[in-house]
Backbone as numpy.savetxt, mean C-alpha at the origin, in Angstrom:
# Nx Ny Nz CAx CAy CAz Cx Cy Cz
-0.66 0.11 10.31 -2.11 0.27 11.32 -3.16 0.73 10.80
-2.67 1.42 9.47 -4.21 1.92 8.48 -4.26 0.63 7.64
-3.33 -0.31 7.54 -3.92 -1.32 6.50 -4.56 -2.36 7.38
-4.83 -2.16 8.61 -5.42 -3.12 9.74 -6.36 -2.55 10.01
-6.85 -1.59 9.66 -8.22 -1.15 9.73 -8.24 0.13 10.76
-7.21 0.36 11.03 -7.03 1.57 12.26 -7.26 2.79 11.48
-8.04 3.73 11.90 -8.45 5.07 11.38 -7.11 5.97 11.34
-7.29 6.92 10.36 -6.21 7.91 10.21 -6.16 8.64 11.64
-7.45 9.21 12.15 -7.21 9.92 13.28 -6.76 9.10 14.28
-7.03 7.74 14.66 -6.65 7.08 15.75 -4.74 6.83 15.78
-4.45 6.50 14.32 -3.01 6.54 14.24 -2.57 7.95 14.76
-2.89 9.07 14.25 -2.40 10.26 14.72 -2.46 10.58 16.44
-3.49 9.81 16.92 -3.41 10.02 18.35 -2.52 9.26 19.23
-2.50 7.99 18.62 -1.47 6.95 19.04 -0.05 7.34 18.61
0.17 8.07 17.57 1.83 8.15 17.39 2.08 9.54 18.15
1.00 10.39 17.97 1.27 11.99 18.67 1.88 12.72 17.49
1.13 12.74 16.57 1.58 13.23 15.31 0.32 13.74 14.72
0.41 15.06 13.85 -0.90 15.47 13.28 -1.29 14.91 12.13
-2.49 14.92 12.33 -3.50 14.21 11.17 -3.18 14.18 9.67
-2.45 15.21 9.31 -1.99 15.60 8.10 -0.67 14.89 7.88
-0.06 14.32 8.57 1.45 13.72 8.53 1.05 12.31 8.41
-0.27 11.98 8.85 -0.49 10.84 9.12 -1.08 10.22 7.67
-1.91 11.34 6.95 -2.52 11.27 5.78 -1.25 11.39 4.59
-0.14 12.03 4.85 0.72 11.86 3.87 1.62 10.67 3.57
1.89 10.09 4.99 2.42 8.83 5.01 1.75 7.76 4.03
0.26 7.84 4.41 -0.42 6.76 3.82 -0.50 6.80 2.57
-0.81 8.23 1.97 -0.75 8.57 0.58 0.41 8.05 -0.11
1.64 8.45 0.57 2.90 8.22 -0.22 3.31 6.75 -0.18
3.05 6.09 0.87 3.30 4.46 0.98 2.04 3.42 0.46
1.20 4.16 0.77 0.27 3.30 -0.01 0.17 3.04 -1.25
0.26 4.34 -2.13 0.24 4.03 -3.53 1.56 3.50 -3.54
2.72 3.28 -2.95 3.85 2.67 -3.62 3.47 1.17 -3.32
2.77 0.88 -2.62 2.78 -0.79 -2.02 1.43 -1.26 -3.07
0.57 -0.10 -3.75 -0.43 -0.31 -4.79 0.33 -0.57 -6.00
1.38 0.48 -6.10 2.00 -0.08 -7.78 2.85 -1.50 -7.49
3.36 -1.60 -6.26 4.08 -2.99 -6.18 3.18 -4.46 -6.55
1.95 -4.06 -6.09 0.72 -5.23 -6.20 0.57 -5.28 -7.77
0.25 -3.93 -8.12 -0.31 -4.17 -9.55 0.88 -4.66 -10.33
2.03 -4.35 -10.12 3.28 -4.84 -11.00 3.29 -6.77 -10.72
2.90 -7.10 -9.41 3.38 -8.51 -9.02 1.80 -9.09 -9.84
0.56 -8.52 -9.86 -0.46 -9.12 -10.43 -0.10 -9.57 -11.79
0.46 -8.30 -12.60 0.79 -8.51 -14.04 1.78 -9.66 -14.22
2.79 -9.55 -13.65 3.49 -10.91 -13.51 2.78 -12.20 -13.42
2.06 -12.65 -12.50 1.25 -13.53 -12.27 0.46 -13.89 -13.38
-0.35 -13.01 -14.07 -1.17 -13.10 -15.36 -0.17 -13.56 -16.26
1.12 -12.95 -16.64 1.93 -13.22 -17.31 2.33 -14.94 -17.14
2.58 -15.17 -16.43 3.22 -16.36 -16.10 2.02 -17.82 -16.37
1.02 -17.21 -15.84 -0.39 -18.53 -16.03 -0.28 -18.34 -17.61
-0.15 -17.34 -18.29 -0.78 -17.15 -19.60 0.59 -17.80 -20.59
1.72 -18.25 -19.60 2.99 -19.07 -20.35 3.75 -17.85 -20.97
3.67 -16.90 -20.96 4.40 -15.57 -21.72 5.81 -15.24 -21.15
5.99 -15.96 -19.81 7.31 -15.89 -19.44 8.03 -17.02 -19.28
9.17 -17.08 -19.63 9.79 -18.44 -19.68 11.25 -17.89 -18.76
11.49 -18.72 -18.07 12.56 -18.81 -16.89 13.45 -19.62 -16.73
């Protein structure tokens, strides 16, 4: 929802949960996705450079 442009306040209202809960979810799971994206980007750069041999 948040990744698709919905505000935290709107998510809170739609799901009927406190705003702080939504903030915690976004902070927790958004960080995990960001770390995964950085890892994938690093692998892609290594692959382009030819440093990964499969």
